Steps between C-alpha positions, in 0.01 A plus 500: 500500500785636294726518811444135576570393135820713519618326836416160347691581181805627703498182716480279188790693333708457816432126521580456130826694547618292799392182313712598195794595724488157679474321160803679369702415814396134471598496138838660588545235780402215259750626249769522766418150625517358147829668440619332831373161369666557163837594654490219763402226244755623247778481754395174666403307193771517233346188327185696419428775255348768722355816332268785610260670275263760634321354806609134436809299582548200268713198599584246230642165618613276208373148487858368569496661840165363619404186297643210310424499130138404423425474873291709746669373817732769659866432532547484882855638479357838387257543791735749677456727186128500541531536884692832439220623281226383752688695774475818297137431409409441879669830582275683251187310587249722325636422156345254261701230316388394149685173407507393138652188352630470147633231270662473163333354197609142533235263589124543442312831565289318758802346678675839503203679641471239770866496589514879521190510734665224720824689523323820612290313754811316641686830527202643685497198742861568589415854588213370714745275682717814561199677659392719210118537518324303231243778468781724367593268210341433156638241253469451125648269245565653160657189329710615195272790427727779619859421391782744582744338260521302177357145548708370206821485696585324827612821661168669405300203630685507822414872552132432425478235774458721798291617800424866528398678823340847487492676840261794530240682709135525432451200274129430442432166321239507232177335595348254250 
């Protein structure tokens, strides 16, 4: 009986070791892929602020690039910018894309929340048109709740009107 327990334990340890090794390789590959995503987007999209932090690439496109003021309809002239991004997203098709719309504080809270949601959804629809799978994308509207600059100046308000894209692996949405 002890011999069987010893054999089973040895097999389980071996399986665990192989599993951990595979997981580390995947993590290294994911990190390398995200580095490639970061470098490519940084070089191909000078209009955007592209940063990498840990296992996430963040792309921020200002409102002026995508939308008219107080509008959720995308400026068609900037579709080539989003097409560049979609090409990269399709190359790394195991990544997830979190799309968040933001506004400044002008207007009502309800209007800003709705506008930010519509902007995120419209940005998602463009990616779907460029063959990015809908199942990889999640959208949120934050209204004016997460400013990155001072809402008391025109320059600050302009910076707060934006769409942010987070590109990452292994995103699991919270279930309600």
